[in-house]
TORVEXPA-893467 format. One record per residue: x negated, y, z of N, C-alpha, C, CB in turn. Coordinates in Angstrom, 2 decimals, decimal comma. Atoms other than C-alpha are relative to their C-alpha. Glycine has a CB too. Example, Ala and Ser with C-alpha at 12.3 -4.5 7.8 and 13.67 -1.06 7.14 Angstrom:
2
<<-0,89 -1,19 0,00> <-12,30 -4,50 7,80> <-0,90 1,20 0,00> <0,99 0,03 1,25>>,
<<0,82 -1,19 -0,06> <-13,67 -1,06 7,14> <0,77 1,09 0,73> <-0,41 0,46 -1,42>>,
This chain:
192
<<-0,96 -0,52 0,78> <-87,68 99,40 104,09> <-0,58 -1,14 -1,05> <0,01 1,76 -0,34>>,
<<0,52 0,99 1,11> <-87,83 97,16 100,95> <-0,39 0,90 -1,40> <1,29 -1,23 -0,36>>,
<<0,65 -0,91 1,51> <-89,97 97,79 97,43> <0,91 1,05 -0,50> <-0,20 -1,04 -1,47>>,
<<-1,05 -0,77 1,29> <-86,56 98,99 95,42> <-0,15 1,62 1,29> <2,48 -1,10 -0,37>>,
<<-0,04 -1,30 -0,66> <-86,67 101,72 98,60> <-0,87 1,11 0,22> <0,22 -0,20 0,94>>,
<<1,00 -0,48 0,42> <-90,09 102,19 98,12> <-0,19 1,37 -0,73> <-0,33 -0,85 -0,58>>,
<<-0,25 -0,83 1,41> <-89,17 103,90 94,89> <0,41 1,05 0,40> <0,99 -0,49 -1,06>>,
<<-0,75 -1,34 -0,78> <-87,66 106,70 96,38> <-0,10 0,81 1,33> <1,15 -0,31 0,16>>,
<<0,27 0,17 -1,08> <-87,89 108,14 99,33> <-0,79 1,58 0,90> <-0,82 -1,31 -0,21>>,
<<0,99 -0,78 -0,75> <-89,68 110,36 102,02> <-0,88 -0,05 1,14> <0,46 0,76 0,24>>,
<<0,60 0,49 -0,99> <-92,01 109,26 103,94> <-1,43 0,36 0,59> <0,06 -1,09 -0,29>>,
<<0,84 -0,96 -0,68> <-94,07 110,93 106,64> <-1,26 -1,07 0,81> <1,07 1,03 1,17>>,
<<0,54 0,64 -0,70> <-96,90 109,76 108,32> <-1,45 0,54 0,77> <-0,03 -1,01 -0,73>>,
<<0,33 -0,64 -1,37> <-98,08 110,90 111,56> <-0,64 -0,52 1,34> <1,08 0,39 0,40>>,
<<1,14 0,52 -0,76> <-100,83 110,22 114,04> <-0,62 1,07 0,85> <-1,04 -0,58 -0,91>>,
<<0,70 -1,11 -0,48> <-103,16 112,17 116,37> <-1,26 -0,13 -1,07> <-0,38 -0,08 1,72>>,
<<0,59 -0,05 0,77> <-106,06 113,37 114,93> <-0,97 -0,91 -0,02> <-0,21 0,95 -0,08>>,
<<1,13 0,80 0,33> <-108,82 111,09 113,25> <0,49 -1,36 0,29> <-1,31 0,38 0,78>>,
<<0,30 1,57 0,39> <-106,91 108,17 113,10> <0,07 -0,40 -1,26> <0,87 -0,91 0,59>>,
<<0,12 0,68 1,60> <-106,70 108,11 109,30> <1,26 0,11 -0,30> <-0,53 -1,64 -0,26>>,
<<-1,12 -0,05 0,65> <-103,47 109,53 108,31> <0,30 0,37 -0,98> <0,59 0,35 0,39>>,
<<0,09 -0,62 1,87> <-104,21 111,76 105,43> <-0,75 -1,00 -0,93> <-1,07 1,66 -0,24>>,
<<1,02 0,72 0,69> <-106,73 109,18 104,34> <1,41 -1,01 -0,29> <-1,63 -0,60 0,96>>,
<<-0,94 1,10 0,59> <-103,76 106,47 104,34> <1,20 0,68 -0,78> <0,62 -0,97 1,24>>,
<<-1,43 -0,57 1,78> <-100,93 109,21 102,41> <-0,85 0,17 -0,64> <1,23 1,66 -0,24>>,
<<0,50 -0,44 1,48> <-103,49 109,65 100,23> <0,06 -1,09 -0,78> <-1,45 0,57 -0,12>>,
<<0,02 0,90 0,83> <-103,78 105,97 99,47> <1,21 -0,49 -0,25> <-0,77 -0,83 0,31>>,
<<-1,30 0,13 1,04> <-100,05 105,29 99,58> <0,66 0,62 -0,91> <0,82 -0,11 0,43>>,
<<-0,42 -0,35 0,87> <-99,31 107,80 97,84> <-0,35 -0,38 -1,43> <-0,07 0,94 0,26>>,
<<0,44 0,54 1,73> <-101,30 106,44 94,50> <0,31 -1,45 0,23> <-1,95 0,23 -0,64>>,
<<-0,05 1,59 0,17> <-100,23 103,07 95,34> <1,90 0,65 -0,47> <-0,51 -1,42 1,93>>,
<<-1,67 -0,12 0,38> <-96,40 104,30 95,00> <0,75 0,83 -1,25> <0,63 0,67 1,22>>,
<<-0,06 -1,50 1,24> <-97,24 107,22 92,26> <1,03 0,99 0,73> <0,82 -0,45 -1,97>>,
<<-0,65 -1,04 -0,77> <-95,66 109,41 95,02> <-0,97 1,46 0,07> <0,28 -0,66 1,53>>,
<<0,50 -1,82 -0,89> <-96,08 113,57 95,89> <-0,29 -0,24 0,79> <0,85 1,25 0,45>>,
<<0,86 -0,56 -0,79> <-98,71 114,05 98,01> <0,28 1,17 0,62> <-0,98 0,12 -0,56>>,
<<-0,69 -0,88 -0,59> <-97,57 116,54 100,52> <-1,52 -0,04 1,13> <1,81 -0,45 0,49>>,
<<1,71 0,41 -1,12> <-101,24 117,11 102,93> <0,21 1,44 0,93> <-2,26 0,04 -1,25>>,
<<0,42 -0,78 -1,06> <-101,12 119,56 106,11> <-0,55 0,89 -0,48> <-0,70 -0,49 0,90>>,
<<0,79 -1,00 0,63> <-102,30 122,79 105,42> <-1,29 -0,06 1,06> <0,84 1,56 -0,16>>,
<<1,30 0,53 -1,64> <-105,30 121,75 108,38> <-1,43 1,19 -0,16> <-1,04 -2,43 -0,33>>,
<<1,26 -1,22 0,05> <-108,40 124,26 106,60> <0,46 1,10 -0,15> <-1,03 -0,02 -1,08>>,
<<-0,37 -1,17 0,67> <-105,93 127,12 105,98> <0,33 0,68 1,10> <1,05 -0,07 -1,06>>,
<<-0,13 -0,28 -1,33> <-105,68 127,63 109,93> <-0,82 0,82 0,47> <-0,04 -0,94 0,70>>,
<<1,29 -1,22 -0,24> <-107,55 130,93 110,55> <-0,52 0,02 1,35> <0,50 1,62 -0,24>>,
<<0,50 -0,33 -1,23> <-107,04 130,25 114,26> <-0,43 -1,41 0,79> <1,11 0,88 0,77>>,
<<0,04 1,67 -0,21> <-108,16 126,21 114,24> <-1,52 0,53 1,10> <-0,33 -1,41 -1,96>>,
<<1,33 0,00 -0,63> <-111,80 126,77 114,81> <0,10 0,55 1,59> <-1,03 0,98 -0,93>>,
<<-0,06 -0,62 -1,71> <-111,14 129,33 117,93> <0,83 -0,73 0,74> <0,58 1,54 0,24>>,
<<-1,03 1,00 -0,62> <-108,19 126,84 118,96> <-1,41 -0,78 0,67> <1,22 -1,05 -1,30>>,
<<1,10 0,97 -0,19> <-111,03 124,05 119,63> <-1,22 0,61 1,10> <-0,65 -0,32 -1,57>>,
<<1,13 -1,13 -0,63> <-113,60 126,93 121,25> <1,10 0,27 1,36> <-0,44 1,78 -1,27>>,
<<-0,60 -0,35 -1,47> <-110,74 127,68 124,07> <1,20 -0,36 -0,47> <-0,09 1,58 0,72>>,
<<-1,42 0,70 0,11> <-107,38 125,84 123,96> <1,14 1,16 0,39> <0,11 -1,43 1,16>>,
<<-0,94 -0,84 0,02> <-105,42 127,83 125,67> <0,26 1,34 -0,49> <0,18 0,02 0,87>>,
<<-0,30 -1,44 0,46> <-106,02 131,25 124,49> <0,23 0,06 -1,72> <-1,37 1,03 0,47>>,
<<-0,30 -0,01 1,03> <-105,49 130,46 121,08> <0,84 -0,89 -0,36> <-0,82 0,05 -0,55>>,
<<-0,88 0,90 0,33> <-102,90 127,29 121,23> <1,65 0,38 -0,89> <0,15 -0,58 1,34>>,
<<-1,08 -1,01 0,42> <-99,90 129,68 120,50> <-0,03 0,18 -1,76> <-0,35 1,59 0,86>>,
<<0,19 -0,58 1,57> <-101,21 131,49 116,97> <-0,51 -1,55 -0,58> <-1,44 1,57 -0,24>>,
<<0,24 1,07 0,63> <-102,76 128,22 116,11> <1,52 -1,72 -0,70> <-1,14 -0,32 1,21>>,
<<-1,48 1,07 0,08> <-99,57 125,91 116,63> <1,19 1,02 -0,79> <0,72 -0,55 2,01>>,
<<-1,31 -0,78 0,85> <-97,11 128,90 115,10> <-0,17 0,08 -0,88> <0,48 1,16 0,13>>,
<<0,99 -0,08 1,38> <-99,77 128,99 112,14> <0,52 -1,64 -0,54> <-2,20 0,20 0,44>>,
<<-0,44 1,65 0,72> <-99,05 124,93 111,67> <1,15 0,31 -0,63> <0,37 -1,41 1,12>>,
<<-1,58 0,25 0,49> <-95,03 125,19 111,97> <0,37 1,03 -1,31> <1,20 0,40 1,43>>,
<<-0,32 -1,39 1,15> <-94,84 128,44 109,75> <-0,33 -1,15 -1,36> <-1,50 1,89 0,13>>,
<<0,89 1,06 0,88> <-97,46 126,14 107,30> <1,43 -0,82 -0,98> <-1,10 -1,40 1,33>>,
<<-0,96 2,11 0,73> <-94,85 122,97 107,04> <1,21 0,72 -0,59> <0,93 -1,77 1,80>>,
<<-1,21 -0,46 0,92> <-91,83 125,37 106,96> <0,17 0,23 -1,37> <0,35 1,01 0,33>>,
<<0,16 -0,36 1,85> <-93,08 126,96 103,81> <0,10 -0,91 -1,04> <-1,34 0,47 -0,42>>,
<<-0,23 1,32 0,59> <-93,80 123,46 102,36> <1,30 -0,68 -0,33> <-0,56 -0,79 0,75>>,
<<-0,95 0,37 -0,21> <-90,87 122,20 103,37> <0,97 0,68 -0,94> <0,14 0,07 1,20>>,
<<-1,29 -0,48 0,67> <-88,93 124,80 101,90> <-0,33 -0,05 -1,84> <0,38 1,81 0,66>>,
<<0,19 -0,25 1,46> <-90,78 124,77 98,28> <0,03 -1,39 -0,09> <-1,32 0,85 -0,63>>,
<<0,12 1,39 -0,18> <-90,35 120,89 98,68> <1,69 -0,39 -0,87> <-0,23 -0,45 1,98>>,
<<-1,40 -0,35 0,59> <-86,81 121,54 98,51> <0,47 0,21 -1,14> <0,39 0,85 0,37>>,
<<-0,42 -0,68 1,24> <-86,55 124,00 95,76> <-0,53 -0,94 -0,97> <-0,53 1,52 -0,20>>,
<<0,39 0,72 0,85> <-88,99 122,21 93,51> <0,58 -1,26 -0,25> <-1,06 -0,08 0,18>>,
<<-0,61 1,81 -0,12> <-88,46 118,24 94,14> <1,24 -0,27 0,59> <-0,94 -1,01 0,96>>,
<<-1,53 0,39 -0,36> <-84,74 118,38 94,87> <-0,12 -1,19 -0,37> <1,27 0,72 -0,68>>,
<<-0,31 1,42 0,88> <-84,78 115,62 92,45> <-1,35 -0,76 -0,03> <0,55 0,30 -1,74>>,
<<1,01 1,32 -0,20> <-88,24 113,67 93,06> <0,25 -1,33 0,04> <-0,58 0,02 1,07>>,
<<-0,61 1,79 0,00> <-88,03 109,91 93,21> <-1,09 0,05 1,94> <-1,09 -1,74 -2,19>>,
<<0,76 0,84 -1,33> <-91,05 109,50 96,26> <-1,07 1,17 0,58> <-1,05 -1,69 -0,61>>,
<<0,80 -0,79 0,02> <-92,94 111,82 98,02> <-0,73 -0,37 1,84> <0,80 1,52 -0,50>>,
<<0,76 0,46 -1,48> <-95,72 111,21 101,13> <-0,26 1,18 0,47> <-1,44 -0,91 -0,01>>,
<<0,39 -1,39 -0,62> <-96,50 113,69 103,73> <-0,93 -0,56 1,36> <1,59 1,06 0,51>>,
<<1,00 0,10 -1,66> <-99,63 113,40 106,57> <0,52 0,74 0,91> <-1,62 0,57 0,05>>,
<<-0,63 -1,31 -1,42> <-96,88 115,36 108,90> <1,06 -0,52 0,50> <0,59 1,72 -0,46>>,
<<-1,16 -0,30 -0,34> <-94,16 114,98 110,45> <0,67 1,46 0,35> <0,06 -0,73 0,89>>,
<<-0,16 -1,68 -0,16> <-92,07 118,54 110,42> <-0,02 0,20 1,52> <1,58 0,70 -0,70>>,
<<-0,08 -0,10 -1,52> <-91,03 117,67 113,81> <-1,13 -0,10 1,15> <0,82 -0,94 0,30>>,
<<1,22 0,14 -1,22> <-94,54 117,24 115,54> <-0,73 1,03 0,85> <-1,11 -0,56 -0,56>>,
<<0,11 -1,10 -0,88> <-94,96 120,43 117,07> <0,30 -0,33 1,60> <0,96 1,05 -0,53>>,
<<-0,69 0,17 -0,96> <-92,83 118,91 120,30> <-1,36 -1,03 0,58> <1,66 -0,53 -0,32>>,
<<0,35 0,89 -0,24> <-95,81 116,44 120,15> <-1,25 0,74 1,00> <-0,14 -0,87 -1,20>>,
<<0,68 -0,44 -1,24> <-98,14 118,71 122,02> <-0,05 0,77 0,69> <-0,74 0,06 0,04>>,
<<-0,27 -0,94 -1,31> <-96,51 120,10 124,46> <-0,44 -1,33 1,19> <2,05 0,74 0,14>>,
<<-0,09 1,17 -0,98> <-96,90 116,28 126,23> <-0,85 -1,23 -0,11> <1,29 -0,49 -0,03>>,
<<0,01 0,67 -0,11> <-98,83 113,67 124,42> <-1,96 -0,38 0,30> <0,97 -0,30 -0,85>>,
<<1,58 0,21 -0,26> <-102,47 111,73 125,62> <-0,95 -0,80 -0,89> <-0,16 -0,65 1,24>>,
<<0,73 1,05 1,02> <-105,28 110,19 123,56> <-1,47 -0,48 1,08> <-0,56 1,01 -1,87>>,
<<0,58 0,14 -0,65> <-107,81 108,53 125,37> <-0,68 -0,97 -0,39> <0,44 0,05 0,84>>,
<<0,31 1,36 0,53> <-109,46 105,74 122,91> <-1,28 1,12 -0,56> <1,29 -1,10 -1,23>>,
<<1,62 -0,60 0,30> <-113,79 106,88 122,80> <0,04 0,17 -1,86> <-1,55 -1,52 0,66>>,
<<0,53 0,33 1,23> <-113,64 105,49 119,10> <0,98 1,14 -1,13> <0,19 -1,86 -0,26>>,
<<-1,01 -1,11 1,23> <-110,72 108,17 117,68> <-1,26 1,30 0,30> <2,39 0,65 0,71>>,
<<1,05 -0,93 -0,06> <-113,78 110,67 118,93> <-1,13 -0,25 -0,55> <-0,28 0,28 1,10>>,
<<0,96 0,34 1,27> <-115,80 109,02 116,74> <-0,18 -0,04 -1,18> <-0,24 -0,70 -0,11>>,
<<-0,56 -0,08 1,15> <-114,03 109,20 114,31> <-0,29 1,54 -0,78> <1,48 -0,34 0,28>>,
<<0,09 -1,69 0,18> <-113,63 113,02 114,63> <-1,49 0,37 -0,70> <0,09 0,88 1,73>>,
<<1,54 -0,42 0,52> <-117,39 113,43 114,35> <-0,51 -0,85 -1,31> <-1,19 -0,31 1,30>>,
<<0,45 0,73 1,53> <-118,15 111,18 111,60> <0,66 0,73 -1,34> <0,61 -1,74 -0,06>>,
<<-0,42 -0,75 1,19> <-115,87 113,52 109,56> <-0,70 1,12 -0,16> <1,33 0,35 0,00>>,
<<1,02 -0,93 -0,04> <-118,27 116,12 110,31> <0,37 2,13 -0,20> <-0,94 -0,74 -1,35>>,
<<-0,22 -1,37 0,30> <-116,11 119,27 110,17> <-0,39 0,93 0,95> <1,25 0,22 -0,25>>,
<<0,87 -0,71 -1,01> <-117,80 122,13 111,95> <1,31 0,67 0,99> <-1,18 1,31 -0,85>>,
<<-1,01 -0,34 -0,91> <-114,12 123,40 113,65> <0,23 -1,30 0,73> <1,30 0,60 -0,69>>,
<<-0,62 1,44 -0,85> <-113,96 119,93 115,33> <-1,02 0,08 0,56> <0,39 -1,57 -0,65>>,
<<1,27 0,07 -1,07> <-117,38 119,82 116,91> <0,23 0,72 1,31> <-1,35 0,69 -0,62>>,
<<-0,03 -0,38 -1,33> <-115,91 121,34 120,16> <1,10 -1,08 0,55> <0,38 1,64 0,20>>,
<<-1,07 0,75 -0,87> <-113,01 118,80 120,57> <-0,63 -1,11 1,25> <0,96 -0,92 -1,15>>,
<<0,76 0,88 -0,58> <-113,70 116,86 123,51> <1,02 -1,18 0,37> <-0,77 0,64 1,17>>,
<<-0,78 1,56 -0,25> <-112,35 113,18 124,78> <1,72 1,10 0,42> <-1,02 -1,43 1,99>>,
<<-0,82 -0,50 -1,50> <-109,82 115,04 127,68> <0,85 0,89 -1,47> <-1,20 1,26 1,82>>,
<<-1,40 -0,76 1,30> <-108,07 116,89 124,43> <0,58 -1,07 -0,56> <-0,57 1,02 -1,57>>,
<<-0,42 1,78 0,61> <-108,20 113,33 122,97> <1,45 -0,39 0,18> <-0,87 -1,36 0,96>>,
<<-1,39 0,70 -1,22> <-106,07 111,77 125,76> <0,52 0,59 -0,35> <0,23 -0,07 1,55>>,
<<-1,23 -0,54 -0,41> <-103,71 114,48 126,59> <0,56 -0,41 -1,40> <0,04 1,67 0,51>>,
<<-0,23 0,05 1,21> <-103,31 114,56 122,68> <0,93 -1,39 -0,46> <-1,34 0,13 -0,61>>,
<<-1,01 1,05 -0,45> <-102,29 110,87 122,61> <0,96 -0,67 0,52> <-0,08 -0,29 0,17>>,
<<-1,12 0,61 -1,54> <-100,12 110,68 126,20> <1,27 1,08 -1,31> <-0,56 1,07 2,74>>,
<<-0,85 -0,95 0,54> <-98,05 113,51 123,91> <0,11 -0,68 -1,72> <-0,73 1,73 0,22>>,
<<-0,42 1,02 1,16> <-97,85 111,02 120,28> <1,09 -0,81 0,53> <-1,21 -1,02 -0,49>>,
<<-0,53 1,00 -0,37> <-96,83 108,23 122,66> <1,24 0,31 0,49> <-0,71 -0,62 0,77>>,
<<-1,33 -0,74 -0,64> <-94,29 110,42 124,59> <1,17 -0,36 -1,18> <-0,24 1,96 0,22>>,
<<-1,30 -0,16 1,38> <-92,45 111,39 121,22> <-0,07 -1,24 -0,83> <-0,30 1,46 -1,26>>,
<<0,00 0,41 1,09> <-92,86 108,78 119,32> <1,20 -1,41 0,62> <-1,69 -0,23 -0,66>>,
<<-0,76 0,98 -0,85> <-91,27 106,30 122,20> <1,40 0,43 0,08> <-0,59 -0,13 1,42>>,
<<-1,74 -0,38 -0,59> <-88,09 108,59 122,78> <0,04 0,73 -1,71> <0,33 1,55 1,99>>,
<<-0,38 -0,14 1,73> <-87,98 109,02 118,55> <0,89 -0,67 -0,64> <-1,00 -0,31 -0,86>>,
<<-1,08 0,44 0,46> <-84,83 108,10 116,92> <0,85 0,57 -1,22> <0,61 -0,03 0,99>>,
<<-1,17 -0,60 0,57> <-84,03 110,13 114,63> <-0,28 -0,48 -1,83> <0,01 1,94 0,43>>,
<<0,25 0,63 1,39> <-85,36 107,84 111,34> <-0,21 -1,21 -0,20> <-0,92 0,44 -0,59>>,
<<0,61 1,11 0,21> <-86,35 104,39 110,54> <-1,60 0,16 0,64> <0,11 -0,29 -1,57>>,
<<1,31 -0,28 -0,43> <-90,14 104,27 112,63> <-0,17 -1,16 -0,13> <-0,38 0,63 1,24>>,
<<1,53 0,68 0,06> <-93,19 102,11 112,12> <-0,70 0,12 0,86> <-0,82 0,34 -0,89>>,
<<1,35 -0,72 -0,43> <-95,44 102,32 114,83> <-1,19 -1,08 -0,29> <0,03 0,46 1,74>>,
<<1,24 0,27 0,32> <-98,94 101,33 113,65> <-1,24 -0,02 1,49> <-0,28 1,17 -1,17>>,
<<1,19 0,23 -0,85> <-101,98 100,25 116,08> <-0,99 -0,40 -0,82> <0,17 -0,96 1,07>>,
<<1,17 -0,62 1,35> <-104,98 101,39 114,04> <-1,46 -0,41 0,77> <0,09 2,25 -0,36>>,
<<1,11 0,48 -0,67> <-107,60 100,06 116,86> <-1,13 -0,87 -1,04> <0,62 -0,91 1,19>>,
<<1,16 1,22 0,91> <-108,85 96,90 114,66> <0,11 0,18 -1,16> <0,20 -1,63 0,07>>,
<<0,33 0,29 1,70> <-108,09 97,54 111,01> <-0,80 0,98 -0,08> <1,22 0,08 -1,26>>,
<<0,22 -0,80 1,06> <-109,58 99,74 108,49> <0,41 -0,06 -1,09> <-0,89 0,09 -0,19>>,
<<-0,34 -0,69 1,28> <-107,39 100,91 105,94> <-0,72 0,51 -1,10> <0,51 0,88 0,26>>,
<<0,58 -0,93 1,77> <-109,70 103,14 103,50> <-1,20 -0,89 0,15> <-0,53 2,31 -0,14>>,
<<1,30 0,21 0,55> <-112,59 100,77 103,42> <0,58 -1,93 0,44> <-1,73 1,07 0,99>>,
<<-0,86 1,95 0,15> <-110,61 96,97 104,08> <1,49 -0,24 -0,90> <0,69 -0,66 2,00>>,
<<-1,13 -0,14 0,74> <-108,31 96,58 101,04> <1,31 -0,84 0,86> <-0,37 -0,61 -1,55>>,
<<-1,42 1,12 -0,39> <-106,28 93,52 102,52> <0,34 1,03 1,33> <-0,49 -2,22 0,58>>,
<<-1,07 -0,58 -0,88> <-105,50 95,80 105,68> <0,74 1,02 -0,84> <-0,60 0,68 1,33>>,
<<-0,79 -0,99 1,85> <-104,45 98,54 102,68> <1,54 -1,28 0,19> <-1,66 -0,49 -2,63>>,
<<-0,85 0,83 0,73> <-102,48 95,68 101,75> <1,38 -0,18 0,97> <-0,82 -1,44 -0,35>>,
<<-1,01 0,55 -1,17> <-100,87 94,34 104,76> <0,74 1,20 0,93> <-0,93 -1,02 1,10>>,
<<-1,14 -0,91 -0,69> <-99,63 97,99 105,90> <1,40 0,19 -0,95> <-0,68 1,61 0,29>>,
<<-0,89 -0,07 1,25> <-97,92 98,18 102,57> <0,97 -0,65 0,41> <-0,47 -0,53 -1,30>>,
<<-1,52 0,69 -0,04> <-96,11 95,00 103,21> <0,28 -0,14 1,03> <0,30 -1,21 -0,55>>,
<<-0,65 -0,48 -0,96> <-95,22 96,25 106,92> <1,14 1,13 -0,16> <-0,93 0,36 0,73>>,
<<-0,55 -1,31 0,57> <-93,72 99,21 105,20> <1,09 -0,20 -0,90> <-1,04 0,76 -0,74>>,
<<-1,22 0,42 1,19> <-91,71 97,68 102,25> <1,03 -1,34 0,95> <-1,03 -0,91 -1,89>>,
<<-0,87 1,04 -0,38> <-90,22 94,98 105,01> <1,14 0,88 0,87> <-0,85 -1,26 0,89>>,
<<-1,06 -1,18 -0,57> <-86,74 96,51 105,88> <-0,28 0,20 1,70> <1,84 -0,57 -0,28>>,
<<-0,19 -0,94 -1,82> <-86,74 98,79 109,35> <1,25 0,69 0,35> <-1,11 1,46 0,23>>,
<<-1,23 -0,76 -0,52> <-83,88 99,92 111,25> <-0,44 0,15 1,37> <1,50 -0,77 -0,13>>,
<<0,60 -0,18 -1,23> <-84,50 101,63 114,27> <-1,76 0,20 0,12> <0,48 -1,22 0,75>>,
<<1,39 -0,13 -0,52> <-87,70 101,35 115,66> <-0,96 -1,70 -0,12> <0,22 0,62 1,81>>,
<<1,34 1,98 -0,18> <-91,00 98,12 115,07> <-1,43 0,93 0,67> <-0,86 -1,26 -2,63>>,
<<0,93 -0,30 -0,38> <-93,98 98,29 116,59> <-1,01 -1,52 -0,71> <0,22 0,38 1,60>>,
<<1,36 0,83 0,27> <-97,26 96,57 114,96> <-1,43 0,07 0,16> <-0,07 -0,16 -0,97>>,
<<1,01 -0,26 -0,67> <-100,17 95,71 116,34> <-0,65 -1,06 -0,29> <0,13 0,30 1,26>>,
<<1,15 1,40 1,10> <-102,61 93,64 113,41> <-0,98 0,12 0,96> <-0,83 0,42 -2,02>>,
<<1,39 0,13 -0,28> <-105,50 92,29 114,57> <-1,09 0,14 -0,58> <-0,17 -0,78 0,27>>,
<<0,84 0,25 1,10> <-108,69 92,36 112,12> <0,53 -1,57 -0,36> <-1,73 0,18 0,42>>,
<<-0,09 1,09 0,65> <-109,18 88,64 112,21> <1,86 -0,42 -0,21> <-0,97 -1,09 0,90>>,
<<-0,99 0,89 0,80> <-105,42 87,94 111,65> <0,46 0,58 -1,45> <1,34 -0,20 0,90>>,
<<-0,28 -0,42 0,95> <-105,18 89,62 108,57> <-0,59 -0,56 -0,97> <-0,07 1,01 0,04>>,
<<0,64 1,39 0,92> <-105,95 87,05 105,68> <-1,36 0,97 -1,26> <1,90 -1,06 -1,30>>,
<<0,78 -1,01 0,82> <-108,87 88,71 103,75> <0,39 -0,38 -1,40> <-1,65 -0,05 0,23>>,
<<-0,33 0,02 1,25> <-109,09 89,28 99,97> <-1,60 -1,06 -0,21> <0,29 1,77 -0,81>>,
<<0,81 0,75 0,37> <-110,96 86,41 98,52> <-0,43 0,55 -1,65> <0,61 -1,42 0,24>>,
C-alpha cells in the first residue's frame, strides 16, 4: 500500500497472543494519525477462567470476544462512516483461527509472562503452540484482502525505532495478494 493509500482506509494488525500486535497497532495509529480500535480483552469476564480451564470456558470466552468485536464494528460503521484512517489490533474474522493454529516458540511465552497480566499466568507453551499453528493455517489460506505477513522473531519495533520505521516502509509499499516479510535485525539499517 502506498503512502497515499495510508492516508485513508482500514488496517487490521493481527497475530498470536504476545507477538506485539496491540503495541504495533498503537504505534501505527499514532504515526498515521488514525483512530485506534483495540480488542476489549480486559473486559472479557471469562478470560481468566478460560486460561485455567480452556475446555470448559472456550465457548463462553470466544462468544464474548465475537459479540464484542461485532458491537465495535457496528459502532464503527455508524460513527466513523467517513473516517479517513482506522487501525485495529484485530481482524474481525479471527475466531476461525482459534480452531486450528499452533505456536511453538518459547520467546512468545516469555513475552506473555513479561506483560504480567494476572489472567495470562496459566497460559502454557502447548496452548501457544496450538494458537500459532491456527494462525499459520488461517493466514496461509487467507485471500480476502491484501496481506502482509511479518515474522517478528528477530525484530523489536517497540524498543528499536529503526525496526518500526522498516515495518512502516513495508506497509507503505504497493501490496496485492499476500507478501511474506521476514526481517533480520542485522539487515535493518540502524539509526545514526
